C-alpha positions as CSV (number, residue, x, y, z in Angstrom):
1,M,0.0,0.0,0.3
2,Q,0.9,3.5,-0.7
3,Q,1.9,5.9,1.6
4,L,3.0,9.9,1.5
5,N,2.9,13.0,3.9
6,I,1.0,16.0,2.5
7,F,2.9,18.7,3.4
8,S,1.8,22.4,4.1
9,L,3.0,24.8,1.6
10,P,3.8,28.4,3.0
11,L,3.0,30.6,0.3
12,G,1.1,33.7,2.3
13,P,-0.7,36.2,0.4
14,G,-0.1,34.0,-2.5
15,I,-2.5,31.1,-1.7
16,G,-5.0,32.6,-4.2
17,D,-3.2,33.0,-7.3
18,I,-3.0,29.9,-9.1
19,D,0.0,31.0,-11.2
20,Q,1.9,31.0,-8.1
21,V,0.7,28.0,-6.1
22,S,1.2,26.3,-10.3
23,K,4.8,27.1,-9.6
24,A,5.3,26.2,-6.1
25,L,4.0,22.7,-6.6
26,S,6.6,22.2,-9.5
27,K,9.2,22.5,-7.2
28,I,8.2,20.1,-4.8
29,E,8.3,15.9,-5.3
30,R,6.3,14.4,-8.2
31,H,5.3,10.7,-7.5
32,Q,4.5,8.7,-10.5
33,I,0.9,6.8,-11.6
34,Q,2.8,3.9,-12.7
35,F,0.4,1.3,-12.2
36,V,-1.2,-0.7,-15.2
37,C,-3.3,-2.5,-13.2
38,W,-5.3,-4.1,-16.2
39,P,-3.0,-5.5,-19.1
40,E,-5.7,-5.4,-21.8
41,F,-5.6,-1.6,-21.3
42,G,-1.4,-1.7,-21.3
43,Y,-1.0,1.7,-23.0
44,Q,0.7,3.7,-20.2
45,P,1.3,7.9,-21.1
46,D,4.0,9.3,-18.5
47,V,2.0,10.7,-15.8
48,A,3.3,12.4,-11.8
49,F,1.6,14.6,-9.5
50,A,2.6,17.0,-7.0
51,I,0.2,17.0,-4.0
52,A,0.7,19.6,-0.8
53,Y,-2.1,22.3,1.7
54,N,-2.4,24.9,2.8
55,G,-5.0,25.4,5.6
56,T,-7.8,25.4,4.3
57,N,-6.7,24.8,0.8
58,I,-5.4,21.2,-1.5
59,L,-3.1,22.0,-3.9
60,L,-2.4,19.8,-6.5
61,K,-1.2,19.2,-10.2
62,Y,-0.6,17.2,-12.5
63,F,2.2,16.7,-15.2
64,V,1.2,14.6,-18.4
65,E,2.5,13.3,-21.3
66,E,0.3,11.1,-24.0
67,S,-0.1,10.8,-27.5
68,A,-3.8,12.0,-27.9
69,I,-6.0,14.1,-26.0
70,T,-9.3,15.0,-25.7
71,A,-11.7,17.5,-23.3
72,I,-15.1,16.9,-25.1
73,H,-17.1,17.4,-21.8
74,R,-17.0,20.7,-21.0
75,A,-20.6,21.0,-18.4
76,T,-19.7,20.6,-14.7
77,N,-20.7,17.0,-13.8
78,G,-20.0,16.2,-16.8
79,P,-18.6,12.3,-17.8
80,V,-15.0,13.9,-18.1
81,Y,-13.1,10.2,-17.9
82,K,-14.5,10.0,-21.2
83,D,-11.8,12.6,-21.9
84,S,-8.1,13.4,-21.4
85,C,-8.9,12.7,-17.5
86,V,-6.5,12.6,-14.2
87,E,-8.6,11.9,-10.7
88,F,-8.2,12.3,-7.3
89,F,-10.0,9.7,-5.0
90,I,-10.1,11.0,-1.3
91,A,-11.7,8.9,1.8
92,F,-11.0,11.4,5.4
93,N,-9.5,9.3,8.7
94,N,-11.6,5.6,8.3
95,E,-14.3,6.1,6.6
96,E,-16.2,4.2,4.0
97,E,-17.5,6.9,2.5
98,Y,-14.7,9.0,-0.3
99,Y,-14.8,12.0,-2.9
100,N,-14.1,11.6,-6.0
101,L,-12.7,14.0,-8.0
102,E,-11.8,14.1,-11.9
103,F,-10.9,16.6,-14.1
104,N,-10.2,16.7,-18.0
105,C,-7.5,18.2,-19.6
106,A,-9.3,21.0,-19.5
107,G,-10.3,22.0,-16.3
108,S,-13.6,20.5,-16.8
109,C,-14.5,18.8,-12.6
110,H,-17.0,16.1,-11.4
111,I,-17.3,15.4,-8.1
112,G,-18.7,13.3,-6.3
113,F,-19.8,11.3,-2.9
114,G,-20.6,7.7,-1.4
115,G,-19.0,4.2,-0.6
116,E,-19.5,2.5,-3.9
117,R,-19.5,3.0,-7.2
118,E,-23.3,3.6,-7.9
119,N,-25.7,5.9,-6.6
120,R,-23.2,8.3,-6.4
121,I,-24.6,11.7,-4.8
122,E,-22.9,14.8,-7.2
123,V,-21.2,17.7,-5.3
124,P,-23.5,20.8,-6.2
125,V,-22.1,23.0,-9.4
126,D,-20.9,26.2,-6.8
127,L,-19.4,24.0,-5.3
128,V,-17.3,22.2,-7.7
129,K,-16.5,25.6,-9.1
130,Q,-14.9,27.1,-6.8
131,I,-12.0,25.0,-7.6
132,K,-9.3,27.7,-9.2
133,Y,-7.4,25.2,-11.7
134,Q,-4.3,26.2,-14.9
135,A,-4.0,24.5,-18.0
136,S,-1.2,24.0,-20.6
137,F,-0.2,22.6,-23.4
138,H,2.7,21.6,-24.8
139,T,3.8,19.3,-28.2
140,G,7.4,18.0,-28.9
141,H,7.4,18.8,-32.7
142,N,9.9,21.0,-32.1
143,S,12.1,18.2,-29.6
144,G,11.0,15.4,-33.1
145,S,7.9,13.1,-30.7
146,D,4.8,13.2,-31.4
147,L,3.9,13.7,-27.5
148,I,1.9,16.2,-26.0
149,K,2.4,17.5,-22.2
150,W,-0.2,18.9,-20.5
151,E,0.0,20.5,-16.7
152,L,-3.1,20.5,-14.6
153,S,-2.8,22.7,-11.4
154,L,-5.7,22.7,-9.1
155,I,-6.7,24.7,-5.9
156,I,-9.6,23.0,-4.1
157,P,-10.8,24.7,-1.0
158,I,-11.9,22.8,1.7
159,S,-15.7,24.0,0.6
160,V,-15.7,21.1,-2.2
161,F,-15.8,18.4,0.8
162,Q,-19.2,19.4,2.4
163,F,-20.2,15.9,3.8
164,H,-17.4,17.1,6.5
165,Q,-17.3,20.2,8.5
166,F,-13.4,20.7,8.3
167,T,-11.8,23.8,9.4
168,S,-9.0,23.5,8.3
169,F,-7.1,19.9,6.6
170,E,-3.9,19.6,9.1
171,N,-3.2,16.7,11.3
172,I,-6.0,14.7,9.6
173,W,-5.2,11.2,8.5
174,C,-7.0,10.2,5.0
175,R,-7.0,8.0,2.2
176,I,-6.2,8.3,-1.0
177,N,-5.5,7.0,-5.1
178,F,-4.8,9.2,-8.4
179,Y,-5.2,7.4,-11.5
180,K,-5.0,8.7,-15.3
181,C,-7.6,7.3,-17.3
182,G,-9.4,8.2,-20.8
183,D,-12.0,6.1,-22.0
184,D,-13.1,7.3,-25.5
185,L,-9.3,8.5,-26.5
186,P,-7.4,6.2,-29.2
187,Q,-5.8,4.8,-26.8
188,P,-8.1,3.4,-24.0
189,H,-5.9,3.1,-20.4
190,Y,-6.4,2.9,-16.3
191,L,-3.4,4.4,-14.3
192,S,-3.4,4.3,-10.6
193,W,-0.8,5.7,-8.3
194,S,-2.0,3.2,-5.3
195,K,-2.0,-0.2,-6.9
196,I,-5.7,-2.2,-7.8
197,Y,-6.5,-5.8,-7.9
198,S,-9.8,-5.7,-10.0
199,T,-10.8,-8.1,-12.9
200,I,-12.0,-5.8,-14.5
201,P,-11.0,-1.5,-14.6
202,N,-12.1,0.2,-11.3
203,F,-11.7,2.8,-9.5
204,H,-14.0,3.1,-7.2
205,L,-12.2,0.4,-4.4
206,P,-11.2,2.2,-1.4
207,E,-10.2,-1.1,0.0
208,F,-6.8,0.0,-2.3
209,F,-6.3,3.3,-1.8
210,G,-3.3,4.6,-0.2
211,K,-2.5,5.8,3.2
212,A,-1.6,9.9,3.9
213,L,-1.4,12.3,6.6
214,F,-1.7,16.1,6.2
215,A,1.5,17.1,8.1
216,E,3.4,19.7,8.6
217,D,5.7,22.7,6.5
218,I,7.5,21.6,3.6
219,K,10.5,23.8,2.6
220,I,10.5,24.6,-1.3
221,N,13.6,24.1,-3.8
222,Q,14.6,27.5,-5.3
223,A,16.7,26.0,-7.9
């Protein structure tokens, strides 16, 4: 089972500036989303994430390199998993229920809550829209590569987690997993950070979530 510490990022008054958050997240440790749990879907893009927090916000950035991208589904709480999609699932403490936060490469978001894959409760659109995001794209044509690189930076406020009454993330334990998928891409794929053991693709298996703690401050590499 994967484990990590989610450190506090001391950004001061810049916490609401998505550009500053994106630059800061590029300077901290990255974690690979590397497990291809279903060999029949063997395509493996290069995917990593950096995560931190600052009081009442989760700060998350994905770094992706893949052969094709789409961002067709732009409505909030739409089926963004069909596009070039990254996902973040989190269950607080030892609770069975968890939140699934899903984002396509353009920043469109779907959030649900519940204890299983079916019958999930959608988080209201007005709360989902409180998430700040920044998406960027780069082609590899100048280096002779056909791969597309894209990054997605996110400021996820504590208010999004509407079924919990937290005032801060500090010292909270959680169970988490991170994913990359693209159901309708030319090469469908399903990658996870914490390995899943299932006969068919299914990210909604909290028994395979990793563990994490919202810990104390991290020092940013200024290089």
